[in-house]
Backbone as numpy.savetxt, mean C-alpha at the origin, in Angstrom:
# Nx Ny Nz CAx CAy CAz Cx Cy Cz
-2.27 5.41 -9.35 -1.98 6.57 -8.52 -2.49 6.58 -7.09
-3.45 5.88 -7.07 -3.48 4.76 -5.13 -2.19 5.12 -5.02
-1.47 4.00 -5.44 -0.15 3.50 -5.00 1.15 3.92 -4.27
0.95 5.70 -5.01 1.69 6.40 -4.25 1.57 7.37 -3.64
-0.29 7.28 -3.55 -0.39 8.09 -1.86 -0.52 6.61 -0.85
-1.12 5.57 -0.92 -0.35 4.54 0.15 1.36 4.27 0.41
2.20 4.60 -0.73 2.82 5.06 -0.50 4.07 5.76 1.04
3.54 7.38 0.08 3.64 7.84 1.18 3.07 7.69 2.80
1.89 7.46 2.77 1.10 6.95 3.66 2.26 6.07 4.65
2.93 5.10 4.01 3.32 4.16 5.05 4.89 5.01 5.14
5.39 6.11 3.63 6.72 6.71 4.49 6.41 7.25 5.63
5.26 8.12 5.90 4.82 9.05 7.19 4.74 8.21 8.26
3.85 7.02 8.95 3.83 5.89 9.21 5.02 5.61 10.35
6.13 5.37 9.20 7.73 4.62 9.26 8.02 5.54 10.17
7.89 7.47 9.73 9.01 7.92 10.77 7.78 8.38 11.99
6.84 8.51 12.20 5.91 8.30 12.98 6.57 6.48 14.02
6.39 6.15 13.47 6.95 4.57 13.95 8.33 4.71 14.66
8.90 5.54 14.07 10.49 5.79 14.75 10.64 6.77 15.84
9.59 8.30 15.45 9.49 8.44 17.20 9.22 8.48 17.97
7.99 7.34 17.90 7.25 6.45 18.65 7.92 4.88 18.97
9.06 4.81 19.36 8.42 3.75 20.34 7.56 2.55 20.91
7.56 3.00 22.00 6.77 2.80 22.57 5.37 2.02 21.69
4.23 3.21 20.81 3.91 2.88 20.43 4.02 1.84 19.12
4.98 1.33 18.55 5.81 0.32 17.93 4.59 -0.34 16.97
4.44 -1.02 17.64 3.13 -2.69 17.18 2.67 -2.08 16.74
1.39 -1.29 17.83 0.88 -0.78 16.93 0.50 0.16 15.21
2.06 1.00 15.57 1.98 1.67 13.83 2.40 0.35 12.93
3.14 -1.10 14.22 3.69 -1.52 12.53 2.43 -3.11 11.96
1.69 -2.82 12.43 0.37 -3.94 12.04 -0.11 -2.51 11.09
0.09 -1.34 11.05 -0.82 -0.29 10.60 -0.32 -0.85 9.19
1.83 -0.52 9.35 2.04 -0.32 8.14 2.19 -1.61 6.98
1.58 -2.79 7.95 1.73 -4.02 7.38 0.61 -4.22 6.47
-0.75 -3.82 7.37 -1.67 -3.38 6.76 -1.61 -2.59 5.55
-1.61 -2.07 5.98 -1.72 -0.76 3.79 -0.22 -1.28 3.26
0.58 -2.48 3.52 1.50 -2.90 2.47 0.48 -3.75 1.51
-0.37 -4.92 2.97 -0.91 -5.63 1.95 -2.36 -5.21 1.51
-2.88 -3.44 1.82 -3.93 -2.93 0.63 -3.32 -2.25 -0.73
-1.86 -2.23 -0.37 -1.62 -1.39 -2.20 -1.01 -2.56 -3.20
-0.33 -4.30 -2.52 -0.44 -5.43 -2.57 -1.35 -5.76 -3.40
-2.99 -6.02 -2.75 -4.03 -5.75 -3.66 -4.50 -4.83 -4.48
-4.11 -4.34 -4.23 -4.69 -2.75 -5.06 -3.28 -2.76 -6.42
-2.80 -2.96 -6.54 -1.76 -3.38 -7.79 -2.01 -4.68 -8.41
-2.89 -5.63 -7.54 -2.83 -6.92 -8.31 -4.97 -6.64 -9.38
-4.79 -6.25 -8.51 -5.83 -5.61 -8.72 -6.29 -4.65 -10.37
-5.04 -3.59 -10.49 -4.99 -3.21 -12.19 -3.87 -3.84 -12.52
-3.39 -4.31 -12.08 -3.24 -5.71 -13.26 -4.18 -6.59 -14.16
-5.00 -6.62 -13.38 -5.89 -7.49 -13.58 -6.48 -6.18 -14.64
-7.12 -5.34 -14.13 -7.87 -4.52 -15.18 -6.62 -4.00 -16.03
-5.93 -3.90 -16.29 -5.11 -3.59 -17.36 -5.27 -4.87 -18.44
-5.14 -6.34 -17.68 -4.88 -7.38 -19.02 -5.71 -7.37 -19.69
-6.97 -7.46 -18.76 -8.65 -7.52 -19.29 -8.71 -6.14 -20.66
-7.95 -5.20 -20.08 -8.41 -4.23 -21.29 -7.87 -4.33 -22.62
-6.79 -4.66 -21.99 -5.77 -5.46 -23.48 -6.45 -6.05 -24.06
-6.71 -7.24 -23.62 -7.06 -8.91 -24.19 -8.44 -8.37 -24.83
-9.27 -7.34 -24.20 -10.37 -7.01 -25.21 -10.41 -6.26 -26.73
-8.78 -5.64 -26.34 -8.83 -4.65 -27.24 -8.15 -5.21 -29.20
-8.28 -6.06 -28.66 -7.34 -6.96 -29.15 -7.95 -7.00 -30.36
């Protein structure tokens, strides 16, 4: 669920990036950070799910 909200945030930031080319570098770094954060959250969720599956066998 958190990933969905991050995707929406990234999408909104991309729209802003297209509208504000002068501020582009800062927004690109924010987008890059959010993508990295999303990736780490997905990895953490996968690890948690795998632990749950293995513990309940």
